[in-house]
C-alpha positions in Angstrom: -6.5 135.5 -168.1 -5.7 139.2 -167.2 -6.6 140.6 -163.8 -9.7 142.9 -164.0 -9.4 146.5 -162.8 -12.4 146.0 -160.5 -13.7 142.8 -158.9 -16.9 141.2 -160.2 -18.8 139.7 -157.4 -21.3 136.8 -157.6 -24.2 137.8 -155.3 -25.8 135.0 -153.3 -29.1 134.1 -155.0 -31.7 131.8 -153.3 -34.5 130.5 -155.4 -36.8 127.8 -156.4 -40.1 127.4 -158.2 -41.4 130.6 -156.6 -38.7 132.9 -157.9 -35.3 134.1 -156.7 -34.1 136.3 -153.9 -30.8 138.2 -153.7 -30.1 139.8 -150.3 -27.3 142.3 -149.7 -26.0 143.3 -146.3 -23.5 146.1 -145.5 -20.1 145.3 -144.0 -20.2 141.7 -145.4 -18.0 139.8 -147.8 -20.3 141.0 -150.6 -20.8 144.7 -149.6 -17.5 145.5 -147.7 -18.6 149.0 -146.7 -21.4 150.8 -144.7 -24.3 151.8 -147.0 -25.0 155.5 -147.0 -27.0 155.7 -150.3 -28.7 153.4 -152.8 -29.9 154.7 -156.2 -30.8 153.3 -159.5 -30.7 154.4 -163.2 -33.3 153.4 -165.7 -34.9 154.6 -168.9 -31.6 155.5 -170.6 -32.6 156.1 -174.3 -30.7 154.8 -177.4 -27.0 155.4 -177.5 -26.8 157.7 -174.5 -23.9 157.1 -172.1 -23.6 157.9 -168.4 -20.9 158.3 -165.9 -17.8 160.1 -167.3 -16.4 160.6 -163.8 -14.4 159.1 -160.9 -14.8 159.4 -157.2 -11.9 160.3 -154.8 -13.2 158.2 -151.8 -16.6 156.8 -152.6 -16.9 153.0 -152.9 -19.7 151.5 -155.0 -21.3 148.2 -155.9 -23.0 148.2 -159.3 -25.7 145.6 -160.0 -27.9 145.4 -163.1 -31.1 144.2 -161.5 -32.9 144.1 -164.9 -31.6 144.2 -168.5 -28.0 144.8 -169.5 -25.4 147.5 -169.8 -21.6 147.8 -170.3 -19.4 149.5 -167.8 -16.0 150.8 -168.9 -13.5 151.0 -166.0 -10.2 152.9 -166.2 -7.6 153.1 -163.5 -5.5 155.7 -165.4 -3.3 153.1 -167.0 -5.5 150.2 -168.0 -9.1 149.9 -169.3 -11.6 147.1 -168.9 -15.2 146.8 -170.1 -17.5 144.5 -168.1 -21.0 143.5 -169.4 -23.6 143.5 -166.6 -26.6 141.5 -167.4 -27.3 139.1 -164.5 -29.2 140.3 -161.3 -26.8 138.4 -159.1 -23.6 139.8 -160.6 -22.0 143.1 -159.3 -18.9 145.2 -159.9 -17.2 146.5 -156.8 -15.5 149.8 -157.3 -13.4 150.4 -154.2 -10.8 153.0 -155.3 -10.6 155.9 -157.7 -11.7 154.5 -161.1 -13.0 156.4 -164.1 -16.3 154.9 -165.2 -18.5 155.2 -168.3 -21.8 153.2 -168.6 -23.3 152.5 -172.1 -25.1 150.0 -174.3 -28.2 150.1 -172.0 -30.9 147.7 -173.0 -34.4 149.2 -173.0 -35.3 147.3 -169.8 -32.0 148.1 -168.0 -32.2 149.0 -164.3 -28.8 149.7 -162.8 -28.7 149.8 -159.0 -25.8 151.4 -157.2 -24.9 150.9 -153.5 -22.7 153.7 -152.3 -20.5 154.1 -149.2 -21.2 157.8 -148.7 -24.0 160.3 -149.1 -23.9 162.5 -152.3 -20.9 164.9 -152.2 -20.1 166.9 -155.3 -16.6 167.5 -153.9 -15.8 163.8 -154.2 -16.3 163.8 -158.0 -13.6 164.1 -160.6 -15.3 165.2 -163.9 -12.2 165.7 -166.1 -10.3 162.7 -167.3 -6.9 164.5 -167.3 -7.5 165.6 -163.7 -8.4 162.0 -162.8 -5.1 160.8 -164.2 -3.2 163.4 -162.1 -5.2 162.4 -159.0 -4.3 158.7 -159.3 -0.7 159.6 -159.9 -0.7 161.4 -156.5 -0.9 165.0 -157.8 -3.3 167.6 -156.5 -6.6 167.9 -158.4 
């Protein structure tokens, strides 16, 4: 089995006949950073794709709380695609990783927990610039 570019994390789920609860806390084994922002993506139509960027410093935990989607992860050398479709499974992105999100089901709700507030200067929008960045060159 090959090592994945990013860790998939099984989120603790507590449930019974009355449903299931998943609770996430910052600075824990599950969310190893302070939470500065939480957002979610939904209503992505047809074959639309999202992402197409990397972050210089931001850390994120992606959880598909409803439906399914695919997440392409690229570290500048290797690529991996992870299917998110369980509300207690997350992807931890804790370093500069190029990401593309696609194959959204109609009922998909992708929640993202982020370590920082929105900062346009933290984004890398060009794939070639991303590869230079991860090789240690200036962007």
